N, C-alpha and C positions, 0 to 999 in steps of 0.2 A: 489538276482536275482528275476526279476519280473516273475510272472506266465503268462501263455498264455492268461488268461482272462484279466489280468491287462494290458498287452501289447495291446490286442485288444481294450480295453476301451480307452487307450491313442490314438490309431490310429483313432478310431471313433470320439473321442473328437476333434482331430485336424481337421478331415474332416468337422465336424459340424461347427467349428470355421471359416474355410475357406468359407463354404457355407453361414454362417451368415454375413461374411464380404462382400459378393458379393450381398447381398440383395439390390434392387433398393431403393435409398433414394434421397431426394432433396439436391443438393450440392450447396453451396454458399461459395466461397473462402473468407479467411480473408481479402485479398486485396480488393475484391469487397465490403465486409462489411464496411471496413474503408473508401473506396471511397464514398459509399452511405451515411454513417453517416456524414463524414466531408462535403460532398457536401450539404446535407440538412441543416447542422448547418450554414455553411458559406452563403448559399443562404438566409436563414432566417436573418442572421446578415446583409448581404449586402442589402437585401430588406428593413430592418428597417433603416439602416444607409442611404440608398438612399432616403427614404421617409423623414427622419429628415433633411438631408442636402438640399434636394429639397425644403422643406417647409421653411427652414432657408434662402436659396438663394432667394426664391420668396419674403419673407418678406423684405429682404435687398433691393431687386429690387424695391418693392413697396415704401419703404421709400425714395429711391433715386428718384423715379418718383414723389413722393409727394413734395420732396424738389425742383425738377426741375419745377414742376407745380407752386409751391409757388413763385419761383423766377420770372417766366414768368408772373404770376398774378400780382405781385407787380410792375413789369415793365409796364404792361398794365395799372394799376391804376395810375401810375405816369404820363401817357400821356394824361389824361383827368382831367377835373376839375368839381366840383359840380355846378359852374355857367353855364358851357356849358350843363351839363345834365339837369339843371333846364329849360333852354331855349328850349332844345330838347323836354322835357317832356311837357312843357306848350304851345309851339308854333307850333310844327310840327304836320302834319296830316298824316294819313295812306293812302297809294296809293292803286291801284286796286289789287296789289299782296299781300297786307297785311303788307307791309313794309313802307318805307318813302323815299321821294326824297329831304328832307330838307338838308340844308347846314350842320347843326350840326350832322345829322344822317350819312351823307357821310363822314364827317370829322372823326367821331368816327370809322366808318367802315374802313377807310384808316389806322387809327392807329392800330386797331386790326389786320389788314392785315400785317402790319409791324412786329408786335409781332409774328404772325403766320409764317412769312417768316423766322424769326430767329429760332423759334422752331415749326416745322410743325406739331407736335403732340398736340399742345395746341390750344384750340378753346374758345376764350373769348366772353363774353356777359355782358350786363349791365342791372340793374333793380333798381326800387325805391320802397319804402314802400307804401302799399295801405291801404284800410280801413280807409280813412280819408274823411272828408266832401267835400274836393276839389279834390278828387282822379279822375284822368282821366283814363279811360279804354275803351276798345272796347269789348263789350260783358257783360254778367252777372257777378256781383261781386261774389267773393268767399265767401261762407257762413261760414266763420270763421273769427276770429280776426287776423289771420296770413295770410295776403295777400300781394303779391308783384305784380308789374306791370313791364313787360319786355319792354326794349327800343330797344337795338341793339344786334343782334346775328350774328356773322361772318358766321355761317352756311348758312345764306340766300344767300350768294354769291356763295356757292358751291352746296348745296343740300337743297332747301327750305323746303323739307318734314321733315328735321331734325331740322329746325330752329323755334324758337318762333317768333310770329308776334309782330309788333310794337303795344304797349299799350295792350298786351294780359295779362289778370289777371291770377294769378297762386297761388295755395295754398303753402305758404312758409314753408320750413322746419325749424326746430328749429335752425339749423346752420345758415341759412339765417338771421333769426331774431336776432340771437346773433351778427352777423356781423353788421347788420343795427343799432342795439341799442347800442352795446358796442364798436364798431369800432375796432374789432380785426379780424385777419385772422383765419378762421375756415375751417377745412377739414371735409368732409362727411366721417363717419366711414365705410360706405359700400364700399367694393372693389370687384367687381364694383357695382355702383348704377344703377339699371334699372328703366327706366320710359318709357313713350309713345314714346320718341324720340330715345331710344337705351340704351346702357350700358356705364357708365362713371366712371371715378375717378374725383371727384369734390372738388373744394375749393372756398372759398369766401373771398373777401377783401373789406375794406371800401374805400370810395372816399374822397379825400381832396379838399379843395377850393384853390383858387389861392394863398392864404397866407400859405398853408401847413397845415391847420387845418382839422381834420377829421370832416365830416359833417354827423350827424346821418340821417338815412333814405335813403342814397345813397350807392349802392354797385355794385360790379363787380364780376363776376364769371368766372371760366375757367374750362374746361373739358379736360381730356385725354380719348380717346375712349377705350372701352372694347377690341376692336380688337388690339389696341396697347399693352394692357396688355396681351392679349392672345399670341401675337407674342413674347413678352418678356418671358412669361412662356414657350412657345414652344422652344425658343432658349435655355433657361436654361435646360429644360428637355432633349433636344437633346444632348447638350454638356456633361451634367452629365451622360446620358445613355451611350454615347460612352466611356467616361472615365471609368465608372463602368464596362462596358463589357470587356474592355481591361484588367482592374485590375482583373476581375473575371476569365478571361481565364488564365492569368498569375498565379493567385492563384490556380486555378484548376490543372495546370501543376505542380506546386510546391507540391500540395497534392498528385498527382500521383507519383512524385519522392519520396516523403517521405514515402508514403504507400508501394511503391516497395522496398525501402531500409529496411523498418521494416519487411516486409513479405518474402523477398527473402530467408533468412536462414530457415524460417519455411517451405516454399515451397520445398526447397532443402532437408530438413530433412524429409519431408513427402515422397518425391521420394525415399530417402534411405530406409525409413521404408517399402515402398512397395517392394523394392528389397529384403529386409530381410524377409518379409512375403512370398516371393516366394522361399525362401530357399537359397538365395545368401548372405551368411554371411560374405563374404570377402569385406565388405564396409569400406571405410575410413571415420572415424568420427572425425579425428583430427581437421579439419577446424571448426567443431562445438564445440568441447570440449576444444579448446585451444584459445579462443579469448583474446583480450587485456583486455576487461572488461567482467566479468562473468554476465550472466543474466539467465532468465528462460530457454531459448533455450539451453544454455550451460549445465544447470542441466539436461534437458531432454536428451541431447546427451550423457551425462555421464551415465545416466540410461540405454539408449539404448545400449551403448557399453558394459556395465556390463551384461545386459540381453542377448545380442547376444552371448557373450562368454559362458554364462551358457546354453542357449538354444542349441548352437552348440555342446557343450560337451554332453549334455543330449541326443541330437538326435543321436550323434555318438555312444554313449553307447546303445541307443535303437536299432539302426541298428545292432550292434553286437549281442545284445540279440535276436533280431528277426532272425538273420542269424544262431546263435547257435540253437535256437528253431526249425528252419526249418530243420537243420541237424538232430536233435533228432527225429523230426517227420518223416523224411525220413527213419532213422534207425529203428524206431519202425514199420513203415509201411512195411519195408523189412522183419523184423522178423515175422510180422503177416502173410505176404504172404508165407514165408518159412514154418511157422507153419501150414498154411492151406494145403500146399502141403504134408507135412510129416504126417499129422494126418488123411488123407483119407485112405480107405481100399486098394486102388490100390497101393499106395506107400508102405503101410505095407506089402502087398503081394509081391511086387517087392523086398522089403528089405529082406524078408524071403528067396526068391528064390536066391538072391545074396549071402546070408549067406550060403545056402546049396551048391551052386556052389563053394564057397571058401573052404568049408569043404572037398568036394570031391577032389578038387585040392590039398589040403594039404595031404589027405590020399594017393593019387597016388604019 
């Protein structure tokens, strides 16, 4: 049997445990933690995947644009000859607008227009090699060995501010020189290339004579505008973003469902634990302790079930001991009160008088 001090200590310890459990703390549920962790992980993964796929899609689109540009460029080159370009270069004169009214200039403009009508994103132009003794140009020569002189530019029919003038000299790029000297199709590596006329995706092709032979020093170029590239990028970004957002929302809902299924038993077990902490020991733990597959929650429920049985028994015994102790305390208190009454002088005197009265009564 526990002594009074031991029982008092147990009661005080229980009260302290309850008060400690009620101290204010920052609470964040396991479900919320799982959602936060998985959301951050999948957001980072989706962001990285989106960037990689977007970059890949843009690269594929640029390659297709370059192939489309090259096809249109070769078609434009097939419609002109080196002989016609020679006559245009040697015989035509510049008009007041900086272009030309000659027959060969207009013929080449008409052909470039047909190419543009088939592919409205392509803007062709022609040029010849400069830095020669007989080079015709309008303006100062380029102070390098890599000079070209422009002849026809389709932009002159649409926006002259974006067009090069007839016989305008220009510092040639290495890709231009490669096309003029080696007779091959060359793409500018910059995507896009920016110059004083705007931003472009550019390629160059050689020009053949009427016999089909490549003639060095004669070339044709074609551009795709940077606006067209930006439109393609925007379209890819928009479609991919919509797709990824839909997938992200679906995945987030799946994460919520998975997190809920993982934490539901834990939340329910926590509720049961609170009920037990409030002294309600008649809790049903069979749903936790008897699953199809055992896990940590099952083990925890089994421990709770064993602990509840022990605590319930111990508390019942403790209550009995407290009850018995209270009875003993009441009995001791009653005896002390009786003793206080019987030990005073008045009670003793009263007792003596009662004794004398009984003696007289017996003698009579």
